[in-house]
Legacy VTK file of the C-alpha trace (Angstrom):
# vtk DataFile Version 3.0
C-alpha trace
ASCII
DATASET POLYDATA
POINTS 243 float
115.632 89.567 111.756
113.709 90.204 108.632
113.051 87.564 106.301
115.092 88.698 102.971
112.671 87.110 101.135
109.855 89.692 102.140
111.538 93.150 101.333
109.308 94.927 99.563
106.803 94.287 101.933
108.726 95.393 105.105
109.988 98.438 103.340
106.548 99.512 102.803
105.291 98.591 105.895
107.771 100.634 107.389
107.787 103.530 105.182
104.094 103.991 105.824
104.139 103.484 109.474
107.333 106.205 109.526
104.823 108.657 107.392
101.702 108.367 109.455
103.652 108.571 112.563
105.412 111.519 111.833
102.142 113.293 110.838
100.642 112.412 113.926
103.430 113.633 115.631
103.632 117.340 113.945
99.694 117.724 114.501
100.465 116.338 118.478
98.050 113.752 117.560
99.602 111.553 120.374
96.722 109.091 121.082
97.329 108.251 117.236
100.594 107.672 117.600
100.657 105.426 120.308
98.193 103.257 117.723
100.362 103.639 114.824
103.882 102.676 116.488
102.715 99.635 117.633
100.650 98.535 114.371
103.799 99.079 112.342
105.856 96.668 114.340
103.160 93.920 114.418
102.853 93.981 110.594
106.916 93.675 111.097
106.725 90.944 112.699
104.655 89.052 110.529
107.928 88.650 108.514
110.372 87.904 111.457
113.149 85.120 110.708
114.631 83.926 113.644
117.783 82.048 114.550
117.134 78.213 115.577
119.142 75.352 117.210
117.648 72.557 115.201
118.210 69.294 116.555
121.063 66.683 115.384
120.137 63.509 116.130
120.063 60.934 113.939
116.489 59.518 112.078
114.550 62.783 113.278
111.762 64.754 111.000
111.308 68.476 112.323
108.278 70.541 111.866
108.535 72.470 108.067
106.713 75.387 110.061
105.440 76.889 113.235
101.867 76.557 114.493
99.228 74.252 116.014
98.807 70.604 113.948
95.006 70.493 112.911
95.070 67.009 111.428
97.256 63.799 111.007
95.792 61.201 108.854
96.636 58.477 106.331
96.610 58.385 102.953
96.195 54.437 101.281
97.950 56.020 98.137
99.690 59.605 98.011
100.614 59.857 94.288
103.629 61.943 94.488
105.787 59.852 97.397
104.290 56.953 95.605
102.710 54.705 97.808
101.057 55.253 101.342
101.631 58.101 103.272
100.866 60.123 106.499
99.977 63.706 106.390
101.092 66.134 108.995
98.900 69.332 108.652
99.883 72.489 110.151
97.630 75.855 110.583
99.673 79.037 110.939
97.932 81.729 112.300
99.230 85.013 111.345
100.775 85.658 114.929
103.441 82.683 113.997
106.572 82.557 112.489
105.887 82.344 108.744
109.082 80.822 107.309
109.128 76.852 106.182
111.777 74.466 106.933
113.706 71.777 105.669
112.037 68.635 107.492
115.407 66.449 106.977
118.638 66.268 105.057
117.380 65.637 101.495
117.334 66.773 98.015
114.739 68.408 95.641
113.774 65.959 93.353
110.216 68.311 92.239
108.572 71.350 92.607
104.866 71.513 91.436
102.981 75.170 91.786
99.285 74.407 91.955
96.627 77.443 91.209
93.609 77.233 92.964
91.506 78.672 95.113
92.008 81.479 97.919
89.105 79.875 100.722
89.660 80.223 104.575
92.636 78.473 105.898
90.283 77.291 108.806
88.325 75.342 106.722
89.275 71.709 106.249
88.580 71.729 102.351
90.977 74.825 101.964
93.791 72.429 102.254
92.561 70.292 99.214
91.497 73.396 97.080
93.690 75.997 97.355
96.631 77.306 95.483
99.887 75.279 96.513
102.988 74.436 95.978
104.417 71.022 96.639
108.011 69.754 96.873
109.037 66.256 97.169
111.995 65.377 98.935
114.555 62.211 98.267
117.378 61.142 99.844
120.981 62.727 98.824
122.646 59.812 97.536
120.023 56.740 97.031
117.462 59.029 95.666
114.367 57.019 97.062
111.747 59.497 98.625
111.662 60.384 101.929
109.239 62.910 102.407
107.008 66.159 100.829
105.731 69.374 101.880
103.032 71.730 101.175
102.712 74.726 101.096
99.318 76.285 100.553
97.870 79.699 100.593
94.751 80.575 102.263
92.655 83.396 102.385
94.798 86.366 103.117
97.688 84.409 102.458
97.892 84.368 98.960
101.639 84.628 98.279
104.052 81.262 98.281
107.282 82.466 98.728
109.627 78.848 97.237
113.094 79.647 97.172
115.316 76.276 96.538
115.508 74.727 93.526
114.891 71.199 91.943
118.266 69.355 92.782
119.227 71.606 95.574
120.448 69.481 98.934
118.861 70.889 101.660
120.101 70.674 105.424
117.464 69.663 108.226
115.879 73.086 109.600
117.223 74.821 106.390
114.563 77.999 105.016
113.218 76.267 101.881
110.351 79.974 101.950
107.666 81.031 103.418
103.770 81.640 103.139
103.154 85.547 103.285
100.269 85.951 106.530
99.897 82.342 107.224
97.840 79.405 105.749
98.599 75.885 106.491
101.850 73.923 105.515
102.007 70.150 105.055
104.803 67.147 105.689
103.848 64.302 104.310
106.283 61.205 105.340
105.893 57.723 103.485
105.169 54.411 104.882
108.620 53.449 103.838
110.331 55.896 106.157
108.838 54.122 108.909
107.518 57.131 110.862
107.201 56.818 114.551
105.508 60.049 115.244
106.181 62.368 118.657
103.178 64.623 118.072
99.635 64.880 118.776
96.724 66.605 117.519
96.500 70.106 118.138
99.638 70.439 119.526
101.783 73.554 118.870
105.017 72.412 117.159
108.154 74.837 115.955
109.349 74.945 112.630
113.039 73.571 112.353
112.747 72.822 116.033
109.974 70.377 116.735
110.831 66.654 116.296
107.680 65.689 114.441
108.754 61.894 113.615
111.630 59.525 114.535
111.998 57.835 110.667
114.351 54.175 110.138
114.059 53.759 106.435
113.455 50.518 105.007
115.482 48.354 103.329
115.076 48.183 99.701
112.912 51.159 99.766
112.842 52.133 95.837
115.764 53.492 94.606
115.588 56.418 92.077
118.279 56.304 89.974
119.621 58.746 87.512
122.314 59.313 84.706
124.221 61.849 86.183
124.518 60.550 89.445
127.445 58.274 88.017
129.163 61.513 86.665
132.205 63.176 88.831
130.128 66.646 89.239
127.190 64.880 91.216
127.768 66.062 94.395
126.634 67.214 97.860
127.257 68.408 100.974
128.208 65.449 103.350
125.650 64.742 106.632
125.462 61.856 108.942
121.651 61.052 107.285
124.088 59.630 104.444
125.291 56.797 106.238
LINES 1 244
243 0 1 2 3 4 5 6 7 8 9 10 11 12 13 14 15 16 17 18 19 20 21 22 23 24 25 26 27 28 29 30 31 32 33 34 35 36 37 38 39 40 41 42 43 44 45 46 47 48 49 50 51 52 53 54 55 56 57 58 59 60 61 62 63 64 65 66 67 68 69 70 71 72 73 74 75 76 77 78 79 80 81 82 83 84 85 86 87 88 89 90 91 92 93 94 95 96 97 98 99 100 101 102 103 104 105 106 107 108 109 110 111 112 113 114 115 116 117 118 119 120 121 122 123 124 125 126 127 128 129 130 131 132 133 134 135 136 137 138 139 140 141 142 143 144 145 146 147 148 149 150 151 152 153 154 155 156 157 158 159 160 161 162 163 164 165 166 167 168 169 170 171 172 173 174 175 176 177 178 179 180 181 182 183 184 185 186 187 188 189 190 191 192 193 194 195 196 197 198 199 200 201 202 203 204 205 206 207 208 209 210 211 212 213 214 215 216 217 218 219 220 221 222 223 224 225 226 227 228 229 230 231 232 233 234 235 236 237 238 239 240 241 242
């Protein structure tokens, strides 16, 4: 299955590939035809969107993207989460699935797009200075911050797609967007969640499937109350994580 958020790219690739292949076929240029068809299929594969069976165990936070863990580091203070956090950085190559996933059952508190450079994603400084979109995620009922996911563009991956909205409730493993042609996705987990990491540096992970951490929210974690929380219309899909 191909991502519905890359329809234009898929139609363009398929159309050009079909026309070029047809021309080579009519000209009996079989050696070029043999190269064109696999190349077209490989380009379409960049936008594949496979179905996955997300873990249902209580308290597990899953990978927000496919790829290789390029960094695991602590931050004394990560402003969007209001305190110390651990960051798990995932590098996506052109061969990885480019879909991004929600790491947990959460509500979207905020979405912030920041313009920036388009450095090679293999360079560590690219994660800090490149164009990115940051999603801050909170508990759907109690409204304390549970995580943040940052989609980071690269040298060739210049299009970030985020197709969720603020206040939207997401299930663990739900698709939240994609970065076209790879790059970097970061998962930030605040120390309030008492994260026990289940992965290590250079490990390959699968988005929506690989468990990144076991979490246990601390008693008395900061709760962000909002006036509309008490209104009859404030509701969300029930989940075991709300208990």
